[in-house]
Backbone as a printed PyTorch tensor [residue, N CA C, xyz], in Angstrom:
tensor([[[ 52.9590,  65.8980, 158.8940],
         [ 52.3860,  66.3420, 158.0720],
         [ 52.9440,  66.4200, 156.5200]],

        [[ 52.9380,  67.3020, 155.8350],
         [ 53.4470,  66.9870, 154.5160],
         [ 54.7210,  67.5420, 154.4580]],

        [[ 55.2930,  67.3130, 153.1340],
         [ 56.8510,  67.4180, 152.7010],
         [ 56.8830,  69.1520, 152.5210]],

        [[ 57.2110,  69.8120, 153.4250],
         [ 57.6130,  71.0880, 153.6550],
         [ 56.7200,  72.1610, 153.5110]],

        [[ 55.4660,  71.4880, 153.8020],
         [ 54.4040,  72.5560, 153.7970],
         [ 53.0710,  71.9410, 155.1200]],

        [[ 52.6150,  73.0480, 155.8200],
         [ 51.5400,  72.6380, 156.6740],
         [ 49.9840,  72.6170, 156.0180]],

        [[ 50.1430,  72.9010, 154.8260],
         [ 48.9000,  72.7680, 153.7670],
         [ 48.9850,  71.3430, 153.0920]],

        [[ 49.7020,  70.8090, 153.7530],
         [ 49.7410,  69.4150, 152.8280],
         [ 49.5270,  68.0700, 153.6450]],

        [[ 49.2680,  67.3140, 153.4250],
         [ 49.2950,  65.8960, 154.4130],
         [ 50.1270,  64.9470, 153.3740]],

        [[ 50.8180,  64.0000, 154.0200],
         [ 51.6110,  62.6990, 153.0750],
         [ 50.2760,  61.8590, 152.8370]],

        [[ 50.4590,  61.0680, 151.9340],
         [ 49.4210,  60.1650, 151.4300],
         [ 50.0620,  58.7640, 151.7280]],

        [[ 49.3360,  58.0440, 152.4560],
         [ 49.6800,  56.5300, 152.6460],
         [ 48.7030,  56.0280, 151.6620]],

        [[ 48.9110,  54.3760, 151.4640],
         [ 48.0420,  53.9010, 150.4510],
         [ 46.5110,  53.8960, 150.9010]],

        [[ 46.2760,  53.7810, 152.3810],
         [ 45.0170,  53.6190, 152.8970],
         [ 44.3090,  55.2910, 152.7560]],

        [[ 45.1520,  56.2650, 152.6060],
         [ 44.5680,  57.6970, 152.2590],
         [ 44.1610,  57.6310, 151.0300]],

        [[ 45.0000,  57.3260, 150.1710],
         [ 44.5620,  57.1760, 148.5900],
         [ 43.4440,  56.7660, 148.3830]],

        [[ 43.3460,  55.4370, 148.9460],
         [ 41.9750,  54.4130, 148.7700],
         [ 40.5570,  55.4160, 149.4260]],

        [[ 41.0790,  56.0700, 150.6170],
         [ 39.9450,  56.4750, 151.0660],
         [ 39.3760,  57.6960, 150.2970]],

        [[ 40.3360,  58.5840, 149.8970],
         [ 39.8680,  59.7630, 149.1040],
         [ 39.5460,  59.3650, 147.7680]],

        [[ 39.7750,  58.2620, 147.1370],
         [ 39.0960,  57.5850, 145.9870],
         [ 37.6370,  57.1840, 146.1420]],

        [[ 37.4290,  56.3170, 147.2820],
         [ 36.1900,  55.9720, 147.8300],
         [ 35.3780,  57.1780, 148.0480]],

        [[ 35.9140,  58.1180, 148.8380],
         [ 34.7440,  59.5770, 148.9820],
         [ 34.6570,  60.1600, 147.7810]],

        [[ 35.6120,  60.3010, 146.5100],
         [ 35.3430,  60.9500, 145.5740],
         [ 34.0200,  60.1480, 144.8370]],

        [[ 34.1900,  58.7320, 144.7560],
         [ 33.0510,  57.9180, 143.7720],
         [ 31.8140,  58.0830, 144.8260]],

        [[ 31.9170,  58.1170, 146.0830],
         [ 30.5050,  58.3450, 146.8930],
         [ 29.8840,  59.5860, 146.3910]],

        [[ 30.8380,  60.7900, 146.0890],
         [ 30.1720,  62.1340, 145.8110],
         [ 29.4130,  61.9820, 144.4290]],

        [[ 30.5470,  61.4470, 143.7290],
         [ 29.8830,  61.3270, 142.1260],
         [ 28.7030,  60.3660, 142.0260]],

        [[ 28.8230,  59.3290, 142.6300],
         [ 27.3460,  58.6280, 142.6960],
         [ 26.2420,  59.2360, 143.2660]],

        [[ 26.3120,  60.0210, 144.4140],
         [ 25.1770,  60.7020, 144.8170],
         [ 24.7320,  62.1530, 143.8300]],

        [[ 25.7320,  62.5200, 143.2260],
         [ 25.5970,  63.6460, 142.0960],
         [ 24.7740,  63.0190, 140.7780]],

        [[ 25.0800,  61.7590, 140.5220],
         [ 24.4990,  61.2660, 139.3990],
         [ 23.0110,  60.6970, 139.8460]],

        [[ 22.8930,  60.3650, 140.9560],
         [ 21.4420,  59.9630, 141.4750],
         [ 20.5230,  61.1830, 141.3840]],

        [[ 20.8870,  62.3670, 141.9650],
         [ 20.3850,  63.6140, 142.0640],
         [ 19.9920,  64.2090, 140.5270]],

        [[ 20.9890,  64.0420, 139.5380],
         [ 21.0550,  64.2990, 138.1760],
         [ 19.5210,  63.4600, 137.6560]],

        [[ 19.6560,  61.9840, 137.8570],
         [ 18.7750,  61.3540, 137.2000],
         [ 17.1220,  61.6210, 137.8300]],

        [[ 17.2590,  61.7450, 139.2090],
         [ 16.0140,  61.6760, 139.8740],
         [ 15.2300,  63.1630, 140.2070]],

        [[ 15.8140,  64.2410, 139.7600],
         [ 15.1900,  65.4500, 140.0220],
         [ 15.1660,  66.3810, 138.8460]],

        [[ 14.1510,  67.2600, 138.7350],
         [ 13.9110,  68.1510, 137.5050],
         [ 14.9930,  69.2610, 137.4340]],

        [[ 15.2780,  70.0370, 136.1660],
         [ 16.5420,  70.6510, 136.1760],
         [ 16.8350,  71.4650, 137.4270]],

        [[ 15.6520,  72.3700, 137.6470],
         [ 15.7730,  73.2810, 138.8050],
         [ 15.9850,  72.7560, 140.1070]],

        [[ 15.2480,  71.7260, 140.3680],
         [ 15.4730,  70.8860, 141.7010],
         [ 16.9170,  70.6080, 142.1540]],

        [[ 17.4440,  71.0240, 143.3020],
         [ 18.4700,  70.5660, 143.8800],
         [ 19.9090,  70.8720, 143.2790]],

        [[ 19.8640,  71.5660, 142.2030],
         [ 20.9950,  72.1620, 141.4240],
         [ 22.0980,  72.6040, 142.2320]],

        [[ 22.0510,  73.0710, 143.3450],
         [ 23.1540,  73.7580, 144.1450],
         [ 23.8970,  72.4270, 144.7500]],

        [[ 22.9760,  71.4100, 145.1590],
         [ 23.2780,  70.2260, 145.7020],
         [ 23.9410,  69.4030, 145.0660]],

        [[ 23.6890,  69.1720, 143.6870],
         [ 24.2940,  68.6310, 142.4250],
         [ 25.5690,  69.0680, 142.3480]],

        [[ 25.8910,  70.5580, 142.1300],
         [ 26.9770,  71.1100, 141.9810],
         [ 28.0390,  70.9470, 142.9840]],

        [[ 27.3920,  71.2840, 144.0330],
         [ 28.3850,  70.8360, 145.3330],
         [ 28.7810,  69.5940, 145.3030]],

        [[ 28.2230,  68.5690, 144.9510],
         [ 28.5890,  66.9200, 145.0740],
         [ 29.5690,  66.7830, 143.8910]],

        [[ 29.7030,  67.5690, 142.7610],
         [ 30.5980,  67.4750, 141.5770],
         [ 31.8720,  68.1850, 142.0080]],

        [[ 31.6470,  69.3140, 142.6820],
         [ 32.7890,  69.7750, 143.0860],
         [ 33.7750,  69.0730, 144.2190]],

        [[ 32.9650,  68.3050, 145.0050],
         [ 33.6690,  67.6000, 146.0760],
         [ 34.2370,  66.2070, 145.4890]],

        [[ 33.6330,  65.8040, 144.4290],
         [ 33.9240,  64.7380, 143.8680],
         [ 35.4770,  65.0060, 143.0440]],

        [[ 35.3770,  66.3090, 142.4470],
         [ 36.5810,  66.6650, 141.9440],
         [ 37.6940,  66.8960, 143.0080]],

        [[ 37.3900,  67.5200, 143.6380],
         [ 38.4430,  67.8190, 144.9180],
         [ 39.0830,  66.4880, 145.4020]],

        [[ 38.2000,  65.4000, 145.7100],
         [ 38.7050,  64.0610, 146.0640],
         [ 39.4630,  63.4710, 145.0550]],

        [[ 39.2720,  63.8040, 143.7530],
         [ 39.8090,  62.9900, 142.7390],
         [ 41.2000,  63.4960, 142.3350]],

        [[ 41.3450,  65.1250, 142.6550],
         [ 42.5450,  65.5450, 142.3650],
         [ 43.6050,  65.3410, 143.8050]],

        [[ 42.8970,  65.0120, 144.8630],
         [ 43.6730,  64.5190, 145.9790],
         [ 44.4610,  63.1170, 145.8190]],

        [[ 43.5280,  62.2380, 144.9590],
         [ 44.1260,  60.7410, 144.4900],
         [ 45.1120,  61.0910, 143.6550]],

        [[ 44.9270,  62.1480, 142.8160],
         [ 46.0450,  62.2340, 141.5880],
         [ 47.4130,  62.6420, 142.4870]],

        [[ 47.2580,  63.6550, 143.1880],
         [ 48.4570,  64.2480, 143.7850],
         [ 49.0670,  63.1930, 144.7590]],

        [[ 48.1100,  62.2860, 145.4670],
         [ 48.7790,  61.2100, 146.2000],
         [ 49.3890,  60.1430, 145.4420]],

        [[ 48.9950,  59.8370, 144.1140],
         [ 49.7910,  59.1300, 143.2750],
         [ 50.9360,  59.7070, 142.5490]],

        [[ 51.0710,  61.1290, 142.2650],
         [ 51.8450,  61.6510, 141.6580],
         [ 53.0530,  62.2440, 142.6190]],

        [[ 52.4580,  62.6570, 143.6860],
         [ 53.4320,  63.6070, 144.4510],
         [ 53.6780,  63.0620, 145.6290]],

        [[ 53.0020,  61.8250, 146.2750],
         [ 52.8080,  61.4980, 147.5710],
         [ 52.4240,  62.4730, 148.8090]],

        [[ 51.5610,  63.4590, 148.5370],
         [ 51.1320,  64.1900, 149.3680],
         [ 49.5410,  64.7030, 148.5310]],

        [[ 48.8900,  65.2250, 149.4910],
         [ 47.5370,  65.7930, 149.1310],
         [ 47.2700,  67.3110, 149.8760]],

        [[ 46.7490,  68.5090, 149.2980],
         [ 46.3030,  69.6990, 149.7680],
         [ 45.3520,  69.5590, 151.0250]],

        [[ 45.4970,  70.3540, 151.9030],
         [ 44.5160,  70.5970, 152.9500],
         [ 44.0970,  71.8230, 153.1810]],

        [[ 43.1160,  72.2720, 153.9590],
         [ 42.7830,  73.3980, 154.2380],
         [ 43.7060,  74.1310, 155.0850]],

        [[ 43.4400,  75.6180, 155.2620],
         [ 44.4630,  76.1170, 156.2540],
         [ 44.6320,  75.5740, 157.4820]],

        [[ 45.6920,  75.7590, 158.2030],
         [ 45.7940,  75.2040, 159.4600],
         [ 45.2500,  76.2170, 160.4460]],

        [[ 44.2580,  75.8250, 161.4140],
         [ 43.7430,  76.8150, 162.4240],
         [ 44.9510,  77.1720, 163.4410]],

        [[ 45.1180,  78.2110, 163.6710],
         [ 46.1670,  78.5090, 164.8620],
         [ 45.7830,  79.5410, 165.7910]]])
């Protein structure tokens, strides 16, 4: 697990690359939805994809600067 917290995971170069790739996938999908639909169509899906792209980008930044990225709550 991460440094001092069960809510973080250590980042390896492959983790960082994977989160970057995932973020790019979310962003590309959001861009396609934005280009191919009317304003009222699929707005929730577009917003959700943008949020996930931002979360993945934050993970990449944390990996680069801190060596860890956040995770959700640990199930007990």
